[in-house]
C-alpha positions as CSV (number, residue, x, y, z in Angstrom):
1,M,39.6,36.9,57.3
2,S,39.6,36.3,53.4
3,S,37.0,38.2,51.4
4,K,35.1,35.0,50.7
5,N,34.4,34.8,54.5
6,N,33.1,38.3,55.0
7,I,29.9,39.1,56.7
8,V,27.9,39.1,53.4
9,D,28.6,35.2,52.9
10,L,27.5,34.2,56.3
11,K,24.6,31.9,56.8
12,F,22.2,32.7,59.5
13,L,19.6,30.8,61.7
14,G,17.7,32.9,64.1
15,N,17.1,36.4,65.1
16,K,19.6,38.7,63.1
17,E,18.6,41.7,65.2
18,I,20.8,40.1,67.9
19,L,23.7,41.5,65.9
20,K,22.7,45.1,66.9
21,H,23.3,44.2,70.6
22,Y,26.7,45.0,72.4
23,K,28.4,41.7,72.0
24,I,31.1,40.1,74.4
25,G,33.0,37.4,72.6
26,F,34.0,34.5,74.6
27,L,36.8,32.1,74.0
28,C,38.9,29.7,76.0
29,S,41.6,27.0,75.7
30,R,40.6,23.5,76.2
31,K,42.6,22.7,79.1
32,V,41.9,25.3,82.0
33,P,43.2,25.6,85.6
34,P,40.5,24.5,88.2
35,D,40.4,28.1,89.7
36,I,39.7,29.6,86.2
37,V,36.7,27.3,85.8
38,L,34.9,28.4,88.9
39,K,35.6,32.2,88.0
40,T,34.3,31.5,84.6
41,Y,31.1,30.0,85.9
42,D,30.6,32.9,88.1
43,W,31.3,35.3,85.2
44,A,28.6,33.4,82.9
45,K,26.1,33.7,85.7
46,E,26.6,37.3,86.1
47,R,26.5,37.8,82.3
48,R,23.3,35.9,82.2
49,E,21.8,37.9,85.0
50,K,22.7,41.3,83.3
51,G,21.5,40.1,80.0
52,S,24.6,40.5,78.2
53,C,24.9,39.2,74.6
54,I,27.6,36.5,74.3
55,V,29.2,35.3,71.0
56,S,31.1,32.1,71.0
57,G,31.6,28.8,69.2
58,F,30.8,27.1,72.5
59,H,33.1,24.4,71.5
60,S,35.7,23.6,74.4
61,Q,34.3,21.9,77.5
62,L,34.3,25.3,79.4
63,E,32.8,27.1,76.6
64,K,30.0,24.3,76.6
65,D,29.5,24.6,80.2
66,V,29.2,28.6,79.8
67,F,26.5,27.9,77.2
68,K,24.5,25.6,79.5
69,I,24.6,28.5,82.1
70,L,23.6,31.2,79.5
71,I,20.7,29.2,77.7
72,K,18.9,29.0,81.0
73,G,18.5,32.9,80.9
74,R,16.7,35.2,78.6
75,Q,19.7,37.2,77.2
76,P,20.6,37.0,73.3
77,I,23.3,34.5,72.5
78,I,25.1,34.1,69.2
79,L,26.6,30.7,68.3
80,V,29.3,30.8,65.6
81,L,30.0,27.4,63.8
82,A,33.2,26.0,62.7
83,R,31.4,24.0,60.2
84,G,28.4,24.4,57.8
85,M,24.9,24.6,59.2
86,M,23.3,21.5,60.5
87,K,19.9,20.2,58.9
88,R,18.6,19.2,62.5
89,W,19.2,21.0,65.7
90,P,18.5,19.8,69.4
91,K,15.3,20.9,70.6
92,F,16.7,23.4,73.2
93,L,18.4,25.2,70.6
94,N,15.3,25.3,68.2
95,T,13.4,26.7,71.3
96,A,15.9,29.5,71.9
97,V,15.8,30.3,68.2
98,E,11.9,30.4,68.3
99,Q,12.2,32.7,71.3
100,N,14.3,35.1,69.2
101,R,17.1,34.9,71.6
102,L,19.6,32.7,69.6
103,L,21.4,33.6,66.3
104,I,23.4,30.7,64.8
105,I,26.1,31.7,62.4
106,S,28.2,29.8,59.9
107,P,30.8,31.2,57.5
108,F,31.1,27.8,55.8
109,N,29.5,25.7,53.2
110,D,26.6,23.3,54.6
111,K,28.8,20.4,53.0
112,I,31.5,21.0,55.8
113,K,30.4,18.8,58.6
114,R,33.6,18.0,60.3
115,I,35.7,20.7,62.4
116,N,39.4,21.1,61.8
117,H,42.1,23.5,63.0
118,D,41.8,25.9,60.1
119,L,38.0,26.1,60.3
120,A,38.1,26.6,64.1
121,M,40.7,29.5,63.4
122,K,38.3,31.2,61.0
123,R,35.4,30.8,63.3
124,N,37.4,32.4,66.1
125,E,38.4,35.3,63.8
126,L,34.7,35.8,63.0
127,I,34.0,35.9,66.9
128,F,36.5,38.5,67.1
129,Q,35.2,40.5,64.3
130,L,31.5,40.4,65.4
131,S,32.4,41.1,69.2
132,D,32.7,44.5,70.9
133,E,34.9,43.0,73.5
134,I,36.4,39.8,74.3
135,C,36.4,37.6,77.4
136,V,39.3,35.1,77.5
137,P,39.4,33.4,80.9
138,Y,42.5,31.3,79.9
139,F,44.5,30.6,76.9
140,S,47.6,28.5,76.4
141,K,50.7,30.4,74.9
142,E,50.6,28.1,71.8
143,S,46.9,28.3,71.2
144,M,44.9,29.8,68.4
145,I,43.4,32.4,70.8
146,A,47.1,33.5,71.6
147,K,47.8,34.0,67.9
148,L,44.5,36.0,67.5
149,L,45.4,38.2,70.8
150,N,48.8,38.7,69.4
151,T,47.7,40.2,66.0
152,N,47.0,44.0,65.6
153,M,44.1,43.4,63.4
154,Y,41.7,42.8,66.4
155,V,42.0,45.9,68.6
156,K,39.4,45.0,71.3
157,K,39.0,45.3,75.0
158,V,40.1,41.9,76.3
159,T,39.3,40.6,79.7
160,H,40.9,37.8,81.4
161,L,39.5,36.1,84.6
């Protein structure tokens, strides 16, 4: 990640104390085999019950489904954006922020409103940097996630479901 995207330049909304938790990064490719979907739902429910702090962009469909499972719990969650901060947030996100259990992070200028491949890659790099371990239920061999997993700059415990 370039120096202009280091932790000092991040924008935050919510409880920064969440960063002190042990954090599990969660990333998944867009297309996922059905058996992995069910295993991932079970994993998310277990993480919710254990109170695990999950870090993700919650962008792919499965990531969004995991977020819906997690948000029903009480554990801390970190949402990393691949765009600038929004001016208005859905009520359920505002509620989680007010409950001090959601931290939203953006490494980008607020003028950036559309996600593209490069922004998503930088977001995923930040998720890797922030996380103590990574859960990747599934990734395609050509994906951004595969590229991150194949680099030596991110030495983390990686779990596959």
